[in-house]
N, CA, C and O atoms as a Maestro MAE file, in Angstrom:
{
 s_m_m2io_version
 :::
 2.0.0
}

f_m_ct {
 s_m_title
 :::
 protein
 m_atom[292] {
  # First column is atom index #
  i_m_mmod_type
  r_m_x_coord
  r_m_y_coord
  r_m_z_coord
  i_m_residue_number
  s_m_chain_name
  s_m_pdb_residue_name
  s_m_pdb_atom_name
  i_m_atomic_number
  :::
  1 25 15.291 -5.094 -1.584 1 A "UNK " " N  " 7
  2 3 13.586 -4.444 -1.439 1 A "UNK " " CA " 6
  3 2 13.186 -3.716 -2.745 1 A "UNK " " C  " 6
  4 15 14.057 -3.012 -3.256 1 A "UNK " " O  " 8
  5 25 12.101 -3.787 -3.289 2 A "UNK " " N  " 7
  6 3 11.536 -3.803 -4.099 2 A "UNK " " CA " 6
  7 2 10.570 -2.358 -3.955 2 A "UNK " " C  " 6
  8 15 9.782 -2.503 -3.019 2 A "UNK " " O  " 8
  9 25 10.458 -1.328 -4.471 3 A "UNK " " N  " 7
  10 3 9.785 0.208 -4.093 3 A "UNK " " CA " 6
  11 2 8.552 0.199 -4.907 3 A "UNK " " C  " 6
  12 15 8.523 0.195 -6.138 3 A "UNK " " O  " 8
  13 25 7.596 0.195 -4.155 4 A "UNK " " N  " 7
  14 3 6.184 0.892 -5.149 4 A "UNK " " CA " 6
  15 2 5.821 2.183 -4.592 4 A "UNK " " C  " 6
  16 15 5.934 2.733 -3.496 4 A "UNK " " O  " 8
  17 25 5.293 2.506 -5.860 5 A "UNK " " N  " 7
  18 3 4.408 4.438 -5.245 5 A "UNK " " CA " 6
  19 2 3.468 4.218 -5.763 5 A "UNK " " C  " 6
  20 15 3.475 3.942 -6.963 5 A "UNK " " O  " 8
  21 25 1.945 4.279 -4.793 6 A "UNK " " N  " 7
  22 3 0.802 4.106 -5.638 6 A "UNK " " CA " 6
  23 2 -0.142 5.241 -5.183 6 A "UNK " " C  " 6
  24 15 -0.104 5.576 -3.999 6 A "UNK " " O  " 8
  25 25 -0.950 5.829 -6.003 7 A "UNK " " N  " 7
  26 3 -1.724 6.684 -6.111 7 A "UNK " " CA " 6
  27 2 -3.198 6.032 -5.370 7 A "UNK " " C  " 6
  28 15 -3.879 5.286 -6.073 7 A "UNK " " O  " 8
  29 25 -3.488 6.223 -4.474 8 A "UNK " " N  " 7
  30 3 -4.699 5.495 -4.204 8 A "UNK " " CA " 6
  31 2 -5.718 6.911 -3.524 8 A "UNK " " C  " 6
  32 15 -5.478 7.878 -2.802 8 A "UNK " " O  " 8
  33 25 -7.368 6.162 -4.485 9 A "UNK " " N  " 7
  34 3 -7.989 6.661 -4.037 9 A "UNK " " CA " 6
  35 2 -9.048 6.578 -2.811 9 A "UNK " " C  " 6
  36 15 -9.450 5.457 -2.499 9 A "UNK " " O  " 8
  37 25 -9.524 7.726 -2.093 10 A "UNK " " N  " 7
  38 3 -10.558 7.323 -1.171 10 A "UNK " " CA " 6
  39 2 -9.878 7.715 0.506 10 A "UNK " " C  " 6
  40 15 -10.512 7.963 1.532 10 A "UNK " " O  " 8
  41 25 -8.446 7.656 0.306 11 A "UNK " " N  " 7
  42 3 -7.861 7.747 1.731 11 A "UNK " " CA " 6
  43 2 -8.002 9.700 2.305 11 A "UNK " " C  " 6
  44 15 -7.468 10.751 1.951 11 A "UNK " " O  " 8
  45 25 -8.824 9.370 3.129 12 A "UNK " " N  " 7
  46 3 -9.233 10.507 3.731 12 A "UNK " " CA " 6
  47 2 -8.894 11.353 5.000 12 A "UNK " " C  " 6
  48 15 -9.046 12.529 5.329 12 A "UNK " " O  " 8
  49 25 -8.328 10.149 5.604 13 A "UNK " " N  " 7
  50 3 -7.853 10.627 7.398 13 A "UNK " " CA " 6
  51 2 -6.828 9.405 7.544 13 A "UNK " " C  " 6
  52 15 -6.638 8.432 6.814 13 A "UNK " " O  " 8
  53 25 -6.257 9.790 8.708 14 A "UNK " " N  " 7
  54 3 -4.909 8.541 9.368 14 A "UNK " " CA " 6
  55 2 -6.219 7.413 9.726 14 A "UNK " " C  " 6
  56 15 -5.951 6.263 10.072 14 A "UNK " " O  " 8
  57 25 -7.103 7.714 9.645 15 A "UNK " " N  " 7
  58 3 -7.744 6.248 10.114 15 A "UNK " " CA " 6
  59 2 -7.543 4.869 8.765 15 A "UNK " " C  " 6
  60 15 -7.314 3.660 8.758 15 A "UNK " " O  " 8
  61 25 -7.818 6.055 7.663 16 A "UNK " " N  " 7
  62 3 -7.874 5.138 6.401 16 A "UNK " " CA " 6
  63 2 -6.234 4.826 5.696 16 A "UNK " " C  " 6
  64 15 -5.874 4.133 4.744 16 A "UNK " " O  " 8
  65 25 -5.372 5.839 6.827 17 A "UNK " " N  " 7
  66 3 -4.091 5.169 6.427 17 A "UNK " " CA " 6
  67 2 -3.551 4.192 7.301 17 A "UNK " " C  " 6
  68 15 -2.508 3.631 6.966 17 A "UNK " " O  " 8
  69 25 -4.057 3.929 8.279 18 A "UNK " " N  " 7
  70 3 -3.512 2.773 9.331 18 A "UNK " " CA " 6
  71 2 -4.216 1.542 8.725 18 A "UNK " " C  " 6
  72 15 -3.562 0.535 8.453 18 A "UNK " " O  " 8
  73 25 -5.656 1.621 8.494 19 A "UNK " " N  " 7
  74 3 -6.467 0.639 7.815 19 A "UNK " " CA " 6
  75 2 -5.267 0.176 6.430 19 A "UNK " " C  " 6
  76 15 -5.299 -1.030 6.188 19 A "UNK " " O  " 8
  77 25 -4.488 0.817 5.747 20 A "UNK " " N  " 7
  78 3 -3.763 0.588 4.684 20 A "UNK " " CA " 6
  79 2 -2.672 -0.256 5.249 20 A "UNK " " C  " 6
  80 15 -2.647 -1.468 5.032 20 A "UNK " " O  " 8
  81 25 -1.939 0.234 5.833 21 A "UNK " " N  " 7
  82 3 -0.714 -0.148 7.206 21 A "UNK " " CA " 6
  83 2 -1.240 -1.592 7.282 21 A "UNK " " C  " 6
  84 15 -0.615 -2.470 6.688 21 A "UNK " " O  " 8
  85 25 -2.338 -1.886 7.968 22 A "UNK " " N  " 7
  86 3 -2.646 -3.058 8.541 22 A "UNK " " CA " 6
  87 2 -2.953 -3.924 7.665 22 A "UNK " " C  " 6
  88 15 -2.816 -5.096 8.017 22 A "UNK " " O  " 8
  89 25 -3.391 -3.690 6.447 23 A "UNK " " N  " 7
  90 3 -3.666 -4.598 5.427 23 A "UNK " " CA " 6
  91 2 -2.529 -5.133 4.890 23 A "UNK " " C  " 6
  92 15 -2.418 -6.299 4.512 23 A "UNK " " O  " 8
  93 25 -1.420 -4.030 4.840 24 A "UNK " " N  " 7
  94 3 -0.588 -4.782 4.195 24 A "UNK " " CA " 6
  95 2 0.133 -5.659 5.350 24 A "UNK " " C  " 6
  96 15 0.221 -6.882 5.241 24 A "UNK " " O  " 8
  97 25 0.683 -4.895 6.553 25 A "UNK " " N  " 7
  98 3 1.206 -5.675 7.756 25 A "UNK " " CA " 6
  99 2 0.519 -7.579 7.722 25 A "UNK " " C  " 6
  100 15 1.191 -8.484 8.215 25 A "UNK " " O  " 8
  101 25 -0.560 -7.777 7.206 26 A "UNK " " N  " 7
  102 3 -1.298 -9.024 7.423 26 A "UNK " " CA " 6
  103 2 -0.918 -9.881 6.190 26 A "UNK " " C  " 6
  104 15 -1.621 -10.804 5.780 26 A "UNK " " O  " 8
  105 25 0.518 -9.411 5.508 27 A "UNK " " N  " 7
  106 3 0.906 -10.186 4.752 27 A "UNK " " CA " 6
  107 2 1.931 -10.963 5.126 27 A "UNK " " C  " 6
  108 15 2.367 -11.920 4.486 27 A "UNK " " O  " 8
  109 25 2.455 -10.424 6.510 28 A "UNK " " N  " 7
  110 3 3.568 -11.124 7.243 28 A "UNK " " CA " 6
  111 2 4.922 -11.105 6.716 28 A "UNK " " C  " 6
  112 15 5.863 -11.863 6.948 28 A "UNK " " O  " 8
  113 25 4.797 -9.681 5.660 29 A "UNK " " N  " 7
  114 3 6.283 -9.790 5.137 29 A "UNK " " CA " 6
  115 2 7.054 -8.470 5.492 29 A "UNK " " C  " 6
  116 15 6.638 -7.357 5.812 29 A "UNK " " O  " 8
  117 25 8.489 -9.040 5.307 30 A "UNK " " N  " 7
  118 3 8.941 -7.382 5.905 30 A "UNK " " CA " 6
  119 2 8.650 -6.146 4.618 30 A "UNK " " C  " 6
  120 15 8.494 -6.192 3.398 30 A "UNK " " O  " 8
  121 25 8.680 -5.096 5.634 31 A "UNK " " N  " 7
  122 3 8.143 -4.088 4.819 31 A "UNK " " CA " 6
  123 2 8.049 -2.767 5.378 31 A "UNK " " C  " 6
  124 15 7.747 -2.744 6.571 31 A "UNK " " O  " 8
  125 25 8.252 -1.540 4.749 32 A "UNK " " N  " 7
  126 3 8.049 -0.160 5.076 32 A "UNK " " CA " 6
  127 2 6.947 0.499 4.114 32 A "UNK " " C  " 6
  128 15 6.936 0.647 2.892 32 A "UNK " " O  " 8
  129 25 5.835 0.909 5.320 33 A "UNK " " N  " 7
  130 3 4.562 1.623 4.378 33 A "UNK " " CA " 6
  131 2 4.067 3.255 4.709 33 A "UNK " " C  " 6
  132 15 3.062 3.630 5.312 33 A "UNK " " O  " 8
  133 25 5.061 3.989 4.139 34 A "UNK " " N  " 7
  134 3 4.136 5.113 4.217 34 A "UNK " " CA " 6
  135 2 2.834 5.972 3.542 34 A "UNK " " C  " 6
  136 15 2.746 6.055 2.316 34 A "UNK " " O  " 8
  137 25 2.028 6.480 4.257 35 A "UNK " " N  " 7
  138 3 0.859 6.928 3.706 35 A "UNK " " CA " 6
  139 2 0.632 8.205 3.818 35 A "UNK " " C  " 6
  140 15 0.568 8.687 4.949 35 A "UNK " " O  " 8
  141 25 0.416 9.247 2.353 36 A "UNK " " N  " 7
  142 3 -0.017 10.292 3.061 36 A "UNK " " CA " 6
  143 2 -1.347 10.735 2.779 36 A "UNK " " C  " 6
  144 15 -1.798 10.594 1.643 36 A "UNK " " O  " 8
  145 25 -1.942 11.195 3.587 37 A "UNK " " N  " 7
  146 3 -3.738 11.441 3.391 37 A "UNK " " CA " 6
  147 2 -3.739 12.448 2.283 37 A "UNK " " C  " 6
  148 15 -4.488 12.416 1.306 37 A "UNK " " O  " 8
  149 25 -2.798 13.368 2.545 38 A "UNK " " N  " 7
  150 3 -3.027 14.579 1.573 38 A "UNK " " CA " 6
  151 2 -3.145 14.291 0.295 38 A "UNK " " C  " 6
  152 15 -4.143 14.671 -0.320 38 A "UNK " " O  " 8
  153 25 -2.036 13.493 -0.387 39 A "UNK " " N  " 7
  154 3 -2.029 13.578 -1.522 39 A "UNK " " CA " 6
  155 2 -2.463 11.936 -2.381 39 A "UNK " " C  " 6
  156 15 -2.577 11.599 -3.559 39 A "UNK " " O  " 8
  157 25 -2.613 11.190 -0.959 40 A "UNK " " N  " 7
  158 3 -3.507 10.082 -1.355 40 A "UNK " " CA " 6
  159 2 -1.947 8.763 -1.867 40 A "UNK " " C  " 6
  160 15 -2.025 7.537 -1.938 40 A "UNK " " O  " 8
  161 25 -0.924 9.506 -2.083 41 A "UNK " " N  " 7
  162 3 0.345 8.544 -2.185 41 A "UNK " " CA " 6
  163 2 0.535 7.306 -1.313 41 A "UNK " " C  " 6
  164 15 0.201 7.673 -0.187 41 A "UNK " " O  " 8
  165 25 0.876 6.123 -1.267 42 A "UNK " " N  " 7
  166 3 0.952 5.228 -0.750 42 A "UNK " " CA " 6
  167 2 2.523 4.652 -1.388 42 A "UNK " " C  " 6
  168 15 2.695 4.429 -2.586 42 A "UNK " " O  " 8
  169 25 3.315 4.518 -0.602 43 A "UNK " " N  " 7
  170 3 4.944 4.354 -0.686 43 A "UNK " " CA " 6
  171 2 5.555 3.299 -0.401 43 A "UNK " " C  " 6
  172 15 6.700 3.532 -0.012 43 A "UNK " " O  " 8
  173 25 5.208 1.927 -0.434 44 A "UNK " " N  " 7
  174 3 6.092 0.834 0.127 44 A "UNK " " CA " 6
  175 2 7.597 0.284 -0.504 44 A "UNK " " C  " 6
  176 15 8.031 0.126 -1.645 44 A "UNK " " O  " 8
  177 25 8.078 0.108 0.701 45 A "UNK " " N  " 7
  178 3 8.920 -1.238 0.453 45 A "UNK " " CA " 6
  179 2 8.960 -2.332 0.957 45 A "UNK " " C  " 6
  180 15 8.856 -2.544 2.165 45 A "UNK " " O  " 8
  181 25 9.123 -3.210 0.047 46 A "UNK " " N  " 7
  182 3 9.286 -4.689 0.444 46 A "UNK " " CA " 6
  183 2 9.435 -5.606 -0.123 46 A "UNK " " C  " 6
  184 15 9.174 -5.622 -1.326 46 A "UNK " " O  " 8
  185 25 9.964 -6.841 0.604 47 A "UNK " " N  " 7
  186 3 10.998 -7.887 -0.182 47 A "UNK " " CA " 6
  187 2 9.934 -8.759 -1.058 47 A "UNK " " C  " 6
  188 15 8.942 -9.297 -0.565 47 A "UNK " " O  " 8
  189 25 10.257 -8.807 -2.286 48 A "UNK " " N  " 7
  190 3 10.048 -9.103 -3.475 48 A "UNK " " CA " 6
  191 2 9.756 -10.698 -3.575 48 A "UNK " " C  " 6
  192 15 8.848 -11.264 -4.184 48 A "UNK " " O  " 8
  193 25 10.837 -11.266 -2.763 49 A "UNK " " N  " 7
  194 3 10.675 -12.788 -2.893 49 A "UNK " " CA " 6
  195 2 9.417 -13.362 -1.611 49 A "UNK " " C  " 6
  196 15 9.123 -14.549 -1.470 49 A "UNK " " O  " 8
  197 25 8.884 -12.351 -0.882 50 A "UNK " " N  " 7
  198 3 8.176 -12.844 -0.417 50 A "UNK " " CA " 6
  199 2 6.735 -12.459 -0.406 50 A "UNK " " C  " 6
  200 15 5.966 -12.881 0.458 50 A "UNK " " O  " 8
  201 25 6.332 -11.576 -1.467 51 A "UNK " " N  " 7
  202 3 4.909 -11.308 -1.949 51 A "UNK " " CA " 6
  203 2 4.827 -10.229 -3.527 51 A "UNK " " C  " 6
  204 15 5.794 -9.614 -3.977 51 A "UNK " " O  " 8
  205 25 3.914 -10.237 -3.922 52 A "UNK " " N  " 7
  206 3 3.934 -9.711 -4.980 52 A "UNK " " CA " 6
  207 2 3.193 -8.486 -5.190 52 A "UNK " " C  " 6
  208 15 2.154 -8.216 -4.587 52 A "UNK " " O  " 8
  209 25 3.626 -7.912 -5.868 53 A "UNK " " N  " 7
  210 3 2.677 -6.304 -6.648 53 A "UNK " " CA " 6
  211 2 1.118 -6.682 -6.710 53 A "UNK " " C  " 6
  212 15 0.306 -5.962 -6.128 53 A "UNK " " O  " 8
  213 25 0.777 -7.636 -7.308 54 A "UNK " " N  " 7
  214 3 -0.672 -7.861 -6.967 54 A "UNK " " CA " 6
  215 2 -1.086 -7.940 -5.967 54 A "UNK " " C  " 6
  216 15 -2.164 -7.396 -5.729 54 A "UNK " " O  " 8
  217 25 -0.221 -8.834 -4.720 55 A "UNK " " N  " 7
  218 3 -0.925 -9.364 -3.314 55 A "UNK " " CA " 6
  219 2 -1.152 -8.139 -2.732 55 A "UNK " " C  " 6
  220 15 -2.038 -7.887 -1.915 55 A "UNK " " O  " 8
  221 25 0.042 -7.045 -3.376 56 A "UNK " " N  " 7
  222 3 -0.367 -5.827 -2.426 56 A "UNK " " CA " 6
  223 2 -1.266 -5.050 -2.501 56 A "UNK " " C  " 6
  224 15 -1.776 -4.547 -1.500 56 A "UNK " " O  " 8
  225 25 -1.755 -4.717 -4.077 57 A "UNK " " N  " 7
  226 3 -2.859 -4.107 -4.655 57 A "UNK " " CA " 6
  227 2 -4.099 -4.896 -4.058 57 A "UNK " " C  " 6
  228 15 -5.035 -4.352 -3.471 57 A "UNK " " O  " 8
  229 25 -3.990 -6.066 -4.260 58 A "UNK " " N  " 7
  230 3 -5.228 -7.021 -3.392 58 A "UNK " " CA " 6
  231 2 -5.770 -6.488 -2.047 58 A "UNK " " C  " 6
  232 15 -6.946 -6.177 -1.857 58 A "UNK " " O  " 8
  233 25 -4.573 -6.403 -0.951 59 A "UNK " " N  " 7
  234 3 -4.540 -6.004 0.362 59 A "UNK " " CA " 6
  235 2 -5.842 -4.937 0.626 59 A "UNK " " C  " 6
  236 15 -6.866 -5.017 1.304 59 A "UNK " " O  " 8
  237 25 -5.064 -3.537 -0.576 60 A "UNK " " N  " 7
  238 3 -5.270 -2.584 -0.680 60 A "UNK " " CA " 6
  239 2 -6.816 -2.217 -0.931 60 A "UNK " " C  " 6
  240 15 -7.564 -1.616 -0.159 60 A "UNK " " O  " 8
  241 25 -7.113 -2.750 -2.250 61 A "UNK " " N  " 7
  242 3 -8.481 -3.072 -2.449 61 A "UNK " " CA " 6
  243 2 -9.567 -3.951 -1.333 61 A "UNK " " C  " 6
  244 15 -10.640 -3.437 -1.018 61 A "UNK " " O  " 8
  245 25 -9.240 -5.014 -0.912 62 A "UNK " " N  " 7
  246 3 -9.814 -5.705 -0.253 62 A "UNK " " CA " 6
  247 2 -10.193 -4.838 0.779 62 A "UNK " " C  " 6
  248 15 -11.313 -5.318 0.958 62 A "UNK " " O  " 8
  249 25 -10.120 -3.943 1.581 63 A "UNK " " N  " 7
  250 3 -10.170 -2.756 2.508 63 A "UNK " " CA " 6
  251 2 -10.942 -1.329 2.249 63 A "UNK " " C  " 6
  252 15 -11.233 -0.363 2.954 63 A "UNK " " O  " 8
  253 25 -11.162 -1.785 0.548 64 A "UNK " " N  " 7
  254 3 -11.917 -0.624 0.068 64 A "UNK " " CA " 6
  255 2 -11.481 0.807 -0.551 64 A "UNK " " C  " 6
  256 15 -12.108 1.865 -0.607 64 A "UNK " " O  " 8
  257 25 -9.764 0.350 -1.138 65 A "UNK " " N  " 7
  258 3 -9.698 1.739 -1.607 65 A "UNK " " CA " 6
  259 2 -9.366 1.469 -3.220 65 A "UNK " " C  " 6
  260 15 -8.812 0.429 -3.578 65 A "UNK " " O  " 8
  261 25 -9.702 2.356 -4.013 66 A "UNK " " N  " 7
  262 3 -8.833 2.063 -5.333 66 A "UNK " " CA " 6
  263 2 -7.491 2.675 -5.662 66 A "UNK " " C  " 6
  264 15 -6.810 3.653 -5.356 66 A "UNK " " O  " 8
  265 25 -7.450 1.471 -6.542 67 A "UNK " " N  " 7
  266 3 -5.334 1.959 -7.009 67 A "UNK " " CA " 6
  267 2 -5.801 2.561 -8.130 67 A "UNK " " C  " 6
  268 15 -6.693 2.086 -8.833 67 A "UNK " " O  " 8
  269 25 -5.077 3.880 -8.385 68 A "UNK " " N  " 7
  270 3 -5.359 4.985 -9.614 68 A "UNK " " CA " 6
  271 2 -4.177 4.808 -10.452 68 A "UNK " " C  " 6
  272 15 -4.205 5.010 -11.666 68 A "UNK " " O  " 8
  273 25 -3.226 4.463 -9.867 69 A "UNK " " N  " 7
  274 3 -1.417 4.339 -10.491 69 A "UNK " " CA " 6
  275 2 -0.447 3.659 -9.773 69 A "UNK " " C  " 6
  276 15 -0.327 3.795 -8.556 69 A "UNK " " O  " 8
  277 25 0.425 2.757 -10.611 70 A "UNK " " N  " 7
  278 3 1.522 2.120 -9.781 70 A "UNK " " CA " 6
  279 2 2.497 2.455 -10.116 70 A "UNK " " C  " 6
  280 15 2.576 2.085 -11.288 70 A "UNK " " O  " 8
  281 25 3.808 3.203 -9.709 71 A "UNK " " N  " 7
  282 3 4.885 2.783 -10.347 71 A "UNK " " CA " 6
  283 2 5.875 2.283 -9.530 71 A "UNK " " C  " 6
  284 15 6.019 2.392 -8.312 71 A "UNK " " O  " 8
  285 25 6.558 1.705 -10.386 72 A "UNK " " N  " 7
  286 3 8.034 0.515 -9.467 72 A "UNK " " CA " 6
  287 2 9.133 1.166 -9.395 72 A "UNK " " C  " 6
  288 15 9.554 1.344 -10.538 72 A "UNK " " O  " 8
  289 25 9.883 1.659 -8.535 73 A "UNK " " N  " 7
  290 3 11.040 2.178 -8.760 73 A "UNK " " CA " 6
  291 2 12.016 0.899 -8.288 73 A "UNK " " C  " 6
  292 15 13.241 1.000 -8.354 73 A "UNK " " O  " 8
  :::
 }
 m_bond[291] {
  # First column is bond index #
  i_m_from
  i_m_to
  i_m_order
  :::
  1 1 2 1
  2 2 3 1
  3 3 4 2
  4 3 5 1
  5 5 6 1
  6 6 7 1
  7 7 8 2
  8 7 9 1
  9 9 10 1
  10 10 11 1
  11 11 12 2
  12 11 13 1
  13 13 14 1
  14 14 15 1
  15 15 16 2
  16 15 17 1
  17 17 18 1
  18 18 19 1
  19 19 20 2
  20 19 21 1
  21 21 22 1
  22 22 23 1
  23 23 24 2
  24 23 25 1
  25 25 26 1
  26 26 27 1
  27 27 28 2
  28 27 29 1
  29 29 30 1
  30 30 31 1
  31 31 32 2
  32 31 33 1
  33 33 34 1
  34 34 35 1
  35 35 36 2
  36 35 37 1
  37 37 38 1
  38 38 39 1
  39 39 40 2
  40 39 41 1
  41 41 42 1
  42 42 43 1
  43 43 44 2
  44 43 45 1
  45 45 46 1
  46 46 47 1
  47 47 48 2
  48 47 49 1
  49 49 50 1
  50 50 51 1
  51 51 52 2
  52 51 53 1
  53 53 54 1
  54 54 55 1
  55 55 56 2
  56 55 57 1
  57 57 58 1
  58 58 59 1
  59 59 60 2
  60 59 61 1
  61 61 62 1
  62 62 63 1
  63 63 64 2
  64 63 65 1
  65 65 66 1
  66 66 67 1
  67 67 68 2
  68 67 69 1
  69 69 70 1
  70 70 71 1
  71 71 72 2
  72 71 73 1
  73 73 74 1
  74 74 75 1
  75 75 76 2
  76 75 77 1
  77 77 78 1
  78 78 79 1
  79 79 80 2
  80 79 81 1
  81 81 82 1
  82 82 83 1
  83 83 84 2
  84 83 85 1
  85 85 86 1
  86 86 87 1
  87 87 88 2
  88 87 89 1
  89 89 90 1
  90 90 91 1
  91 91 92 2
  92 91 93 1
  93 93 94 1
  94 94 95 1
  95 95 96 2
  96 95 97 1
  97 97 98 1
  98 98 99 1
  99 99 100 2
  100 99 101 1
  101 101 102 1
  102 102 103 1
  103 103 104 2
  104 103 105 1
  105 105 106 1
  106 106 107 1
  107 107 108 2
  108 107 109 1
  109 109 110 1
  110 110 111 1
  111 111 112 2
  112 111 113 1
  113 113 114 1
  114 114 115 1
  115 115 116 2
  116 115 117 1
  117 117 118 1
  118 118 119 1
  119 119 120 2
  120 119 121 1
  121 121 122 1
  122 122 123 1
  123 123 124 2
  124 123 125 1
  125 125 126 1
  126 126 127 1
  127 127 128 2
  128 127 129 1
  129 129 130 1
  130 130 131 1
  131 131 132 2
  132 131 133 1
  133 133 134 1
  134 134 135 1
  135 135 136 2
  136 135 137 1
  137 137 138 1
  138 138 139 1
  139 139 140 2
  140 139 141 1
  141 141 142 1
  142 142 143 1
  143 143 144 2
  144 143 145 1
  145 145 146 1
  146 146 147 1
  147 147 148 2
  148 147 149 1
  149 149 150 1
  150 150 151 1
  151 151 152 2
  152 151 153 1
  153 153 154 1
  154 154 155 1
  155 155 156 2
  156 155 157 1
  157 157 158 1
  158 158 159 1
  159 159 160 2
  160 159 161 1
  161 161 162 1
  162 162 163 1
  163 163 164 2
  164 163 165 1
  165 165 166 1
  166 166 167 1
  167 167 168 2
  168 167 169 1
  169 169 170 1
  170 170 171 1
  171 171 172 2
  172 171 173 1
  173 173 174 1
  174 174 175 1
  175 175 176 2
  176 175 177 1
  177 177 178 1
  178 178 179 1
  179 179 180 2
  180 179 181 1
  181 181 182 1
  182 182 183 1
  183 183 184 2
  184 183 185 1
  185 185 186 1
  186 186 187 1
  187 187 188 2
  188 187 189 1
  189 189 190 1
  190 190 191 1
  191 191 192 2
  192 191 193 1
  193 193 194 1
  194 194 195 1
  195 195 196 2
  196 195 197 1
  197 197 198 1
  198 198 199 1
  199 199 200 2
  200 199 201 1
  201 201 202 1
  202 202 203 1
  203 203 204 2
  204 203 205 1
  205 205 206 1
  206 206 207 1
  207 207 208 2
  208 207 209 1
  209 209 210 1
  210 210 211 1
  211 211 212 2
  212 211 213 1
  213 213 214 1
  214 214 215 1
  215 215 216 2
  216 215 217 1
  217 217 218 1
  218 218 219 1
  219 219 220 2
  220 219 221 1
  221 221 222 1
  222 222 223 1
  223 223 224 2
  224 223 225 1
  225 225 226 1
  226 226 227 1
  227 227 228 2
  228 227 229 1
  229 229 230 1
  230 230 231 1
  231 231 232 2
  232 231 233 1
  233 233 234 1
  234 234 235 1
  235 235 236 2
  236 235 237 1
  237 237 238 1
  238 238 239 1
  239 239 240 2
  240 239 241 1
  241 241 242 1
  242 242 243 1
  243 243 244 2
  244 243 245 1
  245 245 246 1
  246 246 247 1
  247 247 248 2
  248 247 249 1
  249 249 250 1
  250 250 251 1
  251 251 252 2
  252 251 253 1
  253 253 254 1
  254 254 255 1
  255 255 256 2
  256 255 257 1
  257 257 258 1
  258 258 259 1
  259 259 260 2
  260 259 261 1
  261 261 262 1
  262 262 263 1
  263 263 264 2
  264 263 265 1
  265 265 266 1
  266 266 267 1
  267 267 268 2
  268 267 269 1
  269 269 270 1
  270 270 271 1
  271 271 272 2
  272 271 273 1
  273 273 274 1
  274 274 275 1
  275 275 276 2
  276 275 277 1
  277 277 278 1
  278 278 279 1
  279 279 280 2
  280 279 281 1
  281 281 282 1
  282 282 283 1
  283 283 284 2
  284 283 285 1
  285 285 286 1
  286 286 287 1
  287 287 288 2
  288 287 289 1
  289 289 290 1
  290 290 291 1
  291 291 292 2
  :::
 }
}
């Protein structure tokens, strides 16, 4: 599993967090997603053989959020 830590602008509430989780879930890949509303951090562990970092970034951007930074662990 590859791990990403993203700083995402525009996360204001649990509804925003759920929107992000659902967007990643639509990729139909095995993943674990944690969204911290207070810090705007999104931590994702996913199977890199099933989706790319760009796939995940695109899903988050498609639902209206801007990605400020990406760390790969």
